[in-house]
N, C-alpha and C positions, 0 to 999 in steps of 0.2 A: 810033695807039692800040695796035696789035698789038705794037709794040716794048716797051711798058711793062706788058704783061699778066703775064708770068712774073717772079717775084721773083729768080730766079737762073739759072744754067746748067741746061739740061734734064737733065744727067747727075748732078746733085747734089740731095739733098732740101733742102727749105726749112728754114732754121735758125730761122725766126720761130715755128713751131709745134712744140712738143715731140712726140715719138713716143708713141703710146699702144699698149699691149699688148692686143690683141683677146681673148686667152684669159684675161685677168685680170678677175674680176668686180668688183674695186674700182678698175679703171683710171680711170674717170671721176672718182672721189673723189681718187685720187692726182694726177691731172692738175690738179685745182683747188688742191691743196696745194703744187704746185711754184711757185717764184717766176717772175715774168715773164722769159722768155727764158733760163730756168735759171741766173739770176745770183743766187747765194746770198750774196754779200757785195758791197756797193757803198759809194761815198763821194759825199757831196754838199757843196757849199760852205756854210759856216755862214750866210752872209747871202743865200743864194739866188743865182740867176743861172746862167750857163753854167759848166760844170765846167772848161773849158779856159782860161777867163779868170782873170786875177789868180792865178797859180800859187803866190804866196807867202802867200796867206791860208789860215787854218785850214779843215779839212774835218771833217764829221761822218761817222763810220764806222757802217754799218748792216749787220745780218745778217738773213737770212730765218729765221723761227721756225716756219714751217709755215702761218701765217695772214697775217702782215704783216711788214714790215721793222721791226726794233727797233734803237734806238741802243745801241751797245756802247762808244763812246769817241770820241775826236777825234784828229786828226793835225795837226801844225803847218803842213804845206804839201802841195801836190799830189803831189810825189814820194814822200813818206812814205805818203800815202793810197793811191797806186797800188801801192806795194810791199806794203802790208797786204792790199789787194784781190787781189793776185796770189799771196798765200800766203807772202810773205817776212816775216821777222822785222823789226819796226820797232824801232829803237834809241831809247830814251827819253833825253832830256837829263838827267834827274834821277839817272841811274846805277843805276836799279833793273832 
């Protein structure tokens, strides 16, 4: 059991819990407004299921607005959705 107690190496802080500034009086409020694991944009399969399966199916693109994830568009496949989530420009087939 001792092997699985720590989430990572002892010389690195945990990435699962965002840091909170103790000197900031609004730190608890700001912590609640951050997205889970500080992920501000994400993509999900349109028909549900695991994100890595069926990479040729469309994806829903979502961004964090401070309270919840909001749908901002769609991507035709997994590669385009990952490029969008990583901040790269997604080329549209319509030429716009």
